[in-house]
N, C-alpha and C positions, 0 to 999 in steps of 0.2 A: 393825533393820537395822544392820549394822556397816559400818564404813568399807571393809573388804575385800570385802564381798559386794555392793557397789553395782554395779548394772548400768548400762551406758550406755543412755541413752534414745535412741530413734530421732530423727533430725533433724526429722521432721515435728512432733514434740511442741513444738519451739521456734517454730513458726509463730505468726503473729499470731493472737490469740484471735478475731478477727472476719474475716469474709470481705470481700475487696476486689474491686471490679469491675475489669474490664480497664483501663478508663480511669484509675482510681485507681492501679493497679499501674504503668502507664506513667508517670504523673505522679510517683510515688514513685521510680521508676527514674531518670527524668530529673533529679529533685532530688538523688538520691544521686550521679549522674554529675557534676552541676554542683558539688556539695560536694566531690567527689573532685578535680575539676579545680582548684577554688579552693585546696584544701590542697596539691595538687601545685605550683601556681603560687607559693604562698606559701613553700613549703619548697625548691623546686628552681629555679624560673625567676627570681623576683624577687631573691633574695640576690646572685647574680652581677651582675645589672644594677645593683643598688644599689652594690655594691662597685666596679663600673666607673665609675659616676657619682662616687663618693667619690674614686677614683684620679684621674679627670680634674680634679676640683677641687683635689686635692693638687698635681697637676702645675702647674696654673695658679698656685697660691699659691707653690710653690717657684720657678717661673719668675720671678714678680714679685720674690721675695726675692733671687734671683740677679742680676737686673737692678739692684736697689737696691744690692747689694753691689758690683757692677761700677762703678756710679756713685760710690759712696763710695771705692772703691779708686782710681779716677781722680782724685777730689778730693784724697785723701790724697797721691798721687804729686805732684800739682800743688803742694800746700802744702809737701811735703817739698822739692821742687825750689826753691820760693821761699825757704824757710828756708836751704837750702844756698847759694843765690845771695847771700842777704843776709849770711850768715856769711862768705862769700868776700869780699864787698865790705867788711865790717867789718875783716877781717884785712888787706885791701889798703890800708887807710888809712895815711897817713904817721904815723910815730911822733909821739906828743904831740898828735894830733888832738883838738880839742875843738869842740863845737857852737858855743860862744860865739865862739871865734876865727874859725871858718868863716863864721858869719853877719856878723861884723864886717867881714871881708875882702870878702864878697859885697856888703855894703852900700856899701863904698867903690867896688867895680867898677861897680855899677849906679847910682851917683850919688845914693844916698839917705842916706848916712852923716850929713850935716849936718842931716837932718830927724829923726833918731832922738832921741826924748825920753828913753827909758830902755830898758835891756836887763837882764832879771832871769833869771839862770841858776838852775837847781835840778837836783838829781840824786836819783833814787829807786832804792834797791837792790831788785833782783828776787829774791825768795826762791827758792832752789834753782837759781839760774842764775848763770853766771859774768859775766853782763852786768848793767849798770845802765841805767836809762832817764834820759837827759839831756834836759832841757827848757829852752828859753829863751823868755821872753815879751818881745816887742818892742812898743814903742809908737812909731809913726812918724807925724808930723803933716805936713800940707801937701804931699801927694804928688800928682803927676799920675797919670792912669790908666796912661800908658806906663811911668812909673817903677815903679809897683806891679807891673805885668805883668812887667817885666824882672826885678825882684827875686824874685817868686814863681816865674818860670821857672827862675831860677838855683837856687833851693832844690829844686824838684821834679825837675830834670834832673841834679842833682849825682850823682856816682858813689858817694856816701857813705851811701846809704840814709837820707835825711832826709825827713821828711814834715811837712806842716802839720796840726796837731791841731785848731786852732780859729782862726777869723779873724772880726774884727768891723770893719765899714766904716761910717764916718759922714762926712757932709759937713763940709767945712772951715768954721770959724767966721767967718773973715774973708773968704775967697774961696770961693764956692760951687762953683767948678769944680775945687777941690782936695779931696783925701780924707784923712781921718785913719784910721789903721789900728792895730788891736791884734791881734797874731797870736801864736800859740804854735807853735814848731817843735820837733820831737822826733826823737831817734835813740837807738839803743842804743850804749853805750860798753863797751869791754872793761875 
């Protein structure tokens, strides 16, 4: 028999080699229908539903990222504004301003100059910046609480962007109602 002389066999010849009862044929038909529905669901129905769930998750993720970016943007604007204000305060200082002379004058105004044991100034150059960091360490003995508060208030409320880096308080050695203070004040210098 050659390839070209092949005759088509009737469709009945492809039937199952055994006879099925009506109940078995119904069960087989139902199983085939369920299998067809399963394949249909896997190929046509579930992919769009899965894609929709993925898209919802991506929307949530992107929304969170956007909120975080908005928070960071607001924080950046606040830091930039603070830096701008600080720079304006530094430029508004009188010519020849030094932290040492400011603290010395403030000590005289607040009545603690006679209690100063020492004032040690130091300066650190900041790499890549036109500013340097000026630091003065003060040791002031036998202060009352009111004198200390007045001095610290003068430092913190000055328009020259000065801050207290560190402060250490101890009781007075002779009189326990007096305070010994070691503090470090800092500011940026042009």
